[in-house]
N, C-alpha and C positions, 0 to 999 in steps of 0.2 A: 303210306306217306314216306316212311323212312327210306324205303328202297328207291322211291322217286328222287329223293334228295341225293342219295348215293350215285344214282345214274347221272343226274344233272352235274354233280361235282366231277365225275369221271369224264363227261363230255367236255366240260370247261377245261380240265387238265389237258386233254388231248388237243383241243383247239389252241390252248396256250403254247403247248409244245410245238405244234405245227407252225404257229406264227413266229415263235422264237427261232426255229430252224430255217424258216424262209429268209430271214435277214442274214443268217450265217451263210446260206447258199449263195446269196447275192454277193457277199464279201468274198467268198471263195471264187466265184466266177470272175470277179474283178482281178483277183490274183493271177488268173490264167492269162489275162491281157489279150490283146488282139493278135499276138504272135502265135498263140497256142489254141488248138481246137479241142474241146472236151471229148473224151472217149465215149460220152453218152451216159456214164454212170455217175451217180451222186451217192457217195458212201457216207451215210449219216448214222450217228449214234448219240444217244443221250447218256452222258457219263456222270456218275456220282461216285467219285473216288475209285474208279476202276479203269480198265483198259478195254479197247475194242480192237479186233483184228479183222482185216479185209484181205482177201486173197485175189490175186490177178496174175496175168502173164504179161511180161514185157517182151516186146519183139525186137530182135537184133537189128541194128542200124537205124532205129528210130530215136529221135531226140524228144525227150519227155520233160514235162514240168509237173511235179507233184505239188499240190497246194493244199494247205490245211488251215482251218479257221475255227475259232470259237465265237466269231461275230464281233470282234473288236479290232481296232487298228494294232493294238499291242497283241502279239501272238501268245496265247496261253496254252497252245497245243504243242506237245512233244510228239514227234513221229519218227519211226525208224523203219527201214526196209530190210527185210531178212531173206536170205536165200533158203532153198529147201532144207539145208542142214542146220538152219537156225543162226548162221553167222550174220552179223549186222553189216550190211553193205553201206548204209548211210544212217546217220542220226542227226537231227537238227539241234540236239542238245550241245553238240560240239560247235555250233554256229549261232549261238545266242538266240535259240528258238526261232530261227529264220522261218517265215511263213510259207516259203516255197523252195524248191530245189530243182534245177535244170540238170539233166544228165542224159547220157546215151549208153545203151548196152550193146556190146559187140555181138552177143548171141542171145537168142530167145531164152527166157528163164521164168519159171513160176516163182512168185515172191509172196511174202506175207508182209502187209503194212500194218504196223501196230501204232495206235494212237492213244494218248492219255493227256489229261489236263495237267498243267503245272500247278500242283496243289498249293504252292506258296502264293499263287495269284488268283486261282479260281478252283472251287471244289466240285462244282457240278454245272452241267449245261450241255447244250447241243454242240457237237463237233462234226464238221463236214470236211470230207476229203474229196478232192477231185484230181483226176489225172488228165492232162492234155498232151497232145503231140504237136510238134512244130509244123506249121503250114508249109 
């Protein structure tokens, strides 16, 4: 009986996480707008006072929009893009936690995108990151 309760609680937790992240995905898709097309990836992490890293390659000459959301109109997500040497190319902390950033790279480059919650505003929850390219 005890193991059935544990399994049921686990399933409810997974279902709750999935429903929570679904709304965050929709908010992130809204941030891409009609001007940008998703690259097809939805980078998702459930954070609890920690960071998540996502690796991707950005291709030269392409105009991108990187969008991040924790599911609210107020952006509780910090994100930064780092080059292979670990240098920060962009951080939205310098721009009042802007929920997205439009940019173009001259040459193709592998990057690491680091996300974390602004712990002054939210300590845990689902974070979604999406990358779109201009139509």
